[in-house]
C-alpha positions in Angstrom: 110.8 125.1 136.4 107.7 125.2 138.7 104.4 125.5 136.8 101.4 127.2 138.2 98.1 128.4 136.6 98.9 126.6 133.4 97.5 128.1 130.2 94.8 126.0 128.8 95.1 126.4 125.0 91.9 124.5 124.4 89.6 127.0 126.2 88.5 130.6 125.5 89.9 133.4 127.5 89.7 137.2 127.6 91.6 140.1 129.2 91.2 143.9 129.2 93.6 146.6 130.0 95.8 149.5 128.8 98.3 148.9 125.9 101.2 150.9 124.6 104.3 150.6 122.4 107.5 149.6 124.3 108.8 152.6 126.3 105.7 154.7 125.4 103.3 154.1 128.4 102.3 157.8 128.4 100.5 157.1 125.1 98.6 154.1 126.4 95.1 153.2 125.0 92.3 150.8 125.8 92.4 147.3 124.5 90.9 143.8 124.9 92.6 140.5 124.1 90.5 137.4 123.3 91.9 134.0 122.9 90.4 130.8 121.6 91.9 127.8 119.7 89.6 128.5 116.8 90.1 132.3 116.4 93.6 132.6 117.9 94.7 135.8 119.6 92.5 138.8 118.7 93.3 142.3 119.9 90.5 144.9 119.9 91.5 148.5 120.6 90.1 151.9 121.0 92.5 154.9 120.6 91.2 158.3 121.6 92.7 161.5 120.1 94.8 162.1 117.0 98.1 160.6 118.3 98.0 157.2 116.5 100.9 154.8 117.4 103.3 154.0 114.6 103.7 150.4 113.2 105.2 147.9 115.6 105.7 144.2 116.0 105.4 144.4 119.8 102.7 145.8 122.2 103.0 145.9 125.9 99.9 145.8 128.2 98.9 146.3 131.8 95.8 144.2 132.4 92.9 144.9 134.7 93.8 141.6 136.5 97.1 143.2 137.6 99.2 141.1 135.2 101.5 142.5 132.5 101.7 141.1 129.0 103.2 141.3 125.5 101.5 141.0 122.2 103.6 139.8 119.2 102.3 140.5 115.7 102.2 143.1 113.0 100.3 146.1 114.4 99.4 149.0 112.2 96.7 151.4 113.3 96.3 153.3 110.1 97.1 156.8 109.0 96.1 160.1 110.5 92.4 160.8 109.5 91.0 163.3 112.0 89.0 160.6 113.8 88.4 161.4 117.4 88.2 157.7 118.3 89.8 155.0 116.3 88.6 151.4 116.9 89.6 148.2 115.3 90.7 144.6 115.6 94.1 142.9 114.8 95.3 139.3 114.9 98.4 138.7 117.0 100.7 135.8 116.5 101.3 135.4 120.2 100.1 136.7 123.6 102.8 136.4 126.3 101.4 136.7 129.7 103.7 137.6 132.7 106.2 140.1 131.5 107.2 142.7 128.8 109.4 141.0 126.3 111.4 142.7 123.5 111.2 142.3 119.8 113.4 139.4 118.7 114.2 138.4 122.3 115.7 135.0 122.8 114.8 132.4 125.4 116.7 129.5 126.8 114.0 127.2 128.4 110.5 126.3 127.2 108.1 123.9 128.8 104.9 122.4 127.2 102.5 119.5 127.2 100.9 117.9 124.2 97.4 116.5 123.8 97.3 112.8 124.1 100.8 112.6 125.6 99.7 111.5 129.1 98.2 108.3 127.7 101.1 107.8 125.4 103.4 107.4 128.4 101.2 105.8 131.0 97.6 104.9 131.4 95.5 107.6 133.1 93.9 105.0 135.4 97.2 103.8 136.8 99.2 107.0 137.0 99.0 106.9 140.9 101.5 104.1 140.6 104.0 106.3 138.8 106.8 107.6 141.0 107.8 111.2 140.6 111.3 111.6 139.3 113.4 114.7 139.4 115.6 113.4 136.6 114.3 113.3 133.0 112.5 110.1 131.8 114.1 110.7 128.4 116.7 113.2 127.2 117.6 113.8 123.6 120.4 116.1 122.3 119.3 117.9 119.1 120.7 120.6 116.8 118.7 123.2 118.7 119.2 122.0 122.3 118.2 119.3 124.7 114.7 117.9 124.7 113.7 116.3 128.0 110.5 114.4 128.8 109.7 114.7 132.5 106.9 114.1 134.9 105.3 116.8 136.9 103.5 116.2 140.2 101.0 118.1 142.4 101.3 117.5 146.1 99.1 118.2 149.2 100.4 118.6 152.7 100.4 115.3 154.7 98.6 116.0 158.0 100.4 115.4 161.3 97.9 112.6 162.0 98.6 110.3 159.0 95.4 108.3 159.7 93.4 111.3 158.5 94.5 110.5 154.9 95.4 106.8 155.0 93.1 104.1 156.3 93.4 100.3 157.0 90.9 97.7 158.0 93.2 96.5 160.9 93.2 99.2 163.7 96.4 97.8 165.1 98.2 98.2 161.8 96.9 101.8 161.5 98.0 102.6 165.1 101.5 101.2 164.3 101.7 103.3 161.1 100.6 106.4 163.1 103.2 105.8 165.7 106.0 105.2 163.2 105.1 108.3 161.2 105.1 110.5 164.4 108.5 109.1 165.3 109.9 109.8 161.8 108.3 113.2 161.7 109.9 114.1 165.0 113.3 112.9 163.8 113.1 114.9 160.5 110.9 117.7 161.6 112.7 120.4 159.7 110.5 120.0 156.6 106.9 118.7 156.0 105.9 115.5 154.3 103.9 115.7 151.1 101.2 113.4 149.6 101.3 113.1 145.8 97.8 113.9 144.4 98.4 114.0 140.6 101.2 113.3 138.1 101.4 114.2 134.4 104.0 114.5 131.7 105.7 117.6 130.2 108.4 118.4 127.7 111.3 120.8 128.3 113.5 122.2 125.6 116.7 123.9 126.7 117.5 125.8 123.6 121.1 126.1 122.6 121.6 128.6 121.2 118.7 130.6 122.6 115.6 130.8 120.5 113.1 133.4 119.6 109.4 132.8 120.3 108.9 132.0 116.6 111.7 129.4 116.7 110.3 128.0 119.9 106.9 127.6 118.3 108.5 125.7 115.4 110.4 123.4 117.9 107.1 122.5 119.6 105.2 121.9 116.4 107.9 119.6 115.0 107.1 117.3 118.0 103.4 117.8 117.6 103.6 116.6 114.0 105.6 113.5 115.0 103.2 112.5 117.8 100.2 113.0 115.5 101.7 110.2 113.3 102.4 108.0 116.3 98.9 108.2 117.9 96.9 108.9 114.7 95.1 112.0 115.8 95.7 115.8 115.8 98.3 116.8 118.5 98.6 120.4 119.7 100.2 122.0 122.8 97.9 122.1 125.9 100.1 124.8 127.4 103.4 126.6 126.6 105.6 128.2 129.2 108.8 130.2 128.9 111.4 130.9 131.6 112.7 134.5 131.7 115.1 135.0 134.5 113.0 134.2 137.6 109.6 134.6 135.8 107.5 131.9 134.2 105.6 133.3 131.2 102.5 131.7 129.6 102.3 131.8 125.8 99.1 131.7 123.8 99.7 131.2 120.0 97.2 131.8 117.2 96.3 128.3 116.0 93.1 128.9 114.0 91.8 125.3 114.4 88.4 124.2 113.3 85.9 122.9 115.9 86.2 119.4 114.3 90.0 119.4 114.7 89.8 120.6 118.3 87.3 117.8 119.0 89.6 115.2 117.3 92.7 116.4 119.3 90.8 116.1 122.6 89.5 112.6 121.8 90.2 110.3 124.7 92.9 107.7 124.2 93.3 104.4 126.1 96.9 103.2 126.7 96.1 99.4 126.3 94.5 100.1 122.9 97.3 102.2 121.5 99.3 100.2 118.9 102.2 102.6 119.5 103.1 104.0 122.9 106.3 104.8 124.8 106.7 101.2 126.1 106.7 99.8 122.6 109.2 101.9 120.6 112.6 103.5 121.1 111.2 107.0 121.4 114.7 108.6 121.5 115.7 106.9 118.2 112.3 107.8 116.6 112.5 111.5 117.6 116.2 111.7 116.6 115.3 110.3 113.1 112.3 112.6 112.8 114.2 115.7 113.6 116.7 115.1 110.8 114.0 116.5 108.5 110.8 117.3 110.4 109.0 118.8 107.4 109.7 115.8 105.1 106.3 114.2 105.5 104.2 117.4 105.8 101.5 116.3 103.4 100.6 113.1 105.3 101.1 114.8 108.7 98.7 117.6 107.8 96.1 115.1 106.8 96.1 114.0 110.4 96.8 117.4 112.1 93.8 119.1 110.4 91.4 116.1 110.6 87.9 117.2 111.3 86.0 113.9 111.0 83.9 115.4 108.2 84.0 114.7 104.4 82.4 116.0 101.2 83.0 115.1 97.6 85.3 118.1 97.0 87.5 117.5 100.0 87.7 113.7 99.2 88.8 114.3 95.7 91.6 116.6 97.0 92.7 113.9 99.5 92.7 111.2 96.8 94.9 113.3 94.5 97.3 114.1 97.4 97.6 110.4 98.4 98.1 109.4 94.8 100.9 111.9 94.5 102.4 110.5 97.7 102.3 107.0 96.2 104.2 108.4 93.2 106.9 110.0 95.4 107.3 106.8 97.5 107.7 104.7 94.3 110.2 107.2 92.9 112.3 107.1 96.1 112.1 103.3 96.0 113.1 103.3 92.3 110.0 101.5 91.2 109.0 101.1 87.6 106.5 103.7 86.4 103.9 101.0 85.6 103.9 99.8 89.3 104.0 103.2 91.0 100.4 103.0 92.3 100.5 99.4 93.6 104.1 99.0 94.8 103.5 101.1 98.0 100.5 98.9 98.9 102.5 95.8 98.3 105.4 97.0 100.5 103.9 99.2 103.2 100.4 97.9 103.8 99.2 94.8 105.5 97.5 92.1 103.5 94.2 93.2 105.1 94.6 96.8 103.8 95.4 95.6 100.3 92.5 93.2 100.3 90.1 96.0 101.4 91.4 98.3 98.6 91.2 95.6 96.0 87.7 94.6 97.0 86.4 98.2 96.5 88.0 98.4 93.0 86.9 94.9 92.0 83.3 95.8 93.0 83.6 98.7 90.5 84.8 96.4 87.8 88.5 97.0 88.0 90.6 94.0 89.1 94.0 95.6 88.6 94.6 97.7 91.8 97.4 99.8 90.4 95.5 100.6 87.2 92.4 101.4 89.3 94.2 103.9 91.5 95.9 105.5 88.4 92.5 105.8 86.6 90.8 107.3 89.7 93.6 109.8 90.0 93.4 110.8 86.3 89.6 111.1 86.3 89.8 113.5 89.3 92.7 115.5 88.0 91.6 116.1 84.4 88.3 118.1 84.1 87.2 116.7 80.7 88.2 113.1 81.2 85.3 110.7 81.2 84.5 109.6 84.8 83.9 105.9 84.0 85.4 104.6 87.3 84.7 107.6 89.6 81.0 107.5 89.0 80.8 103.9 90.1 82.0 104.8 93.6 79.7 105.9 96.4 81.0 108.6 98.7 81.7 106.0 101.4 83.7 104.0 98.9 85.9 107.1 98.3 86.2 107.7 102.0 87.5 104.2 102.5 89.9 104.4 99.5 91.3 107.6 101.0 91.7 106.1 104.4 93.4 103.0 103.2 95.8 105.0 101.0 96.5 107.3 104.0 97.2 104.3 106.3 99.5 102.8 103.7 101.6 106.1 103.4 101.8 106.2 107.2 103.1 102.7 107.2 105.9 103.9 104.9 106.7 106.8 107.2 106.7 104.6 110.3 109.1 102.2 108.6 111.5 105.0 107.7 111.4 106.2 111.4 112.5 102.7 112.5 109.2 101.4 114.0 109.1 97.6 114.0 107.0 95.9 111.3 104.8 94.1 113.8 103.8 97.5 115.4 103.1 99.0 112.0 100.8 96.0 111.3 99.0 96.5 114.6 98.7 100.2 113.8 97.2 99.6 110.4 94.8 97.0 111.8 93.7 99.4 114.5 93.1 102.4 112.3 92.0 101.0 108.9 88.3 101.3 108.1 86.0 98.3 108.5 84.4 96.4 105.6 80.9 97.6 106.6 
């Protein structure tokens, strides 16, 4: 699948045109579609006259740009009320740019890229050394089709005089190169030579059976959730493409992300500093294990996927309760005695450094028993009229660090269940746990 004019799902866009229900172009009306990662796909319309369209899950549009599109959502324009002009706004689930699609239509091939994925596979500063490959870098058979990780290259035409684009300090070497290139070009002159300018990574899913746009969206976000765990920051699609016969369609989903989450997902990563990347793990095995139950770790995944970088007492108390509940579930799954349910996950799935940092915070508040401290903290938050003997001893930064250390412990558990090696989990927790300052 050749990709051009990729949809950037992290930028704002706007289109205007005429819209109509499928097969009812004679009853078209004015509309405008706005997209942003924060507000999603918003459809503004103006319907003149008394002929109001009935409810529909699909709208087709012919845009002023000359493109055609489809809006997918729940569109109801109200009852007949004698208004001469009816104006309003509706949220759409998806905007599909490039063709008219039908309600419930299935697709076979989807292509997308995920934020942070480039650096996960190969350092940005060295990608010129990556050779383009027509065959997949990694291919995984799943219940819903074949997932392929591929690279995608952009090329420029290599000039007949190769010395216009390649230089050398030795003029004789350059002259030899020019002569050799001219000879090769004359021998194989039926097609031009191309110079690779850029290379990046993309994911292809060949759905079997074919999938609706909602199912495709779910496939993509199953992988987003996994990669958010692996790189410890929010991961969202940078673009989504569908293949429909000979056409390549761009898909804009409604994400409704906060500005803080958008900033976190666009945060620059550096391959050498990543405790987990493609060269360190068996990605095929990890993805296969993850897809056995991709919603299993939703609570901890969402703590990363909707990270904003901001905290307040209310949100912190919610996090601490959730993490305490996760400790309970981990201990239940590990058949741990009830009295140890808040400390056993730390003993098993956290590094000694993480445990020491947690213990130090509780000891400073007068509680030397870590398990009892986490239990008391959980109960004081959960029960409105319980005396807050321990909670009031913690400053807000203490609670931030407790939440972060509990979160990184739970992630250690998840990574172990996914088959990530213990030394990588220790590097991960060392890299992402808060400092003592």
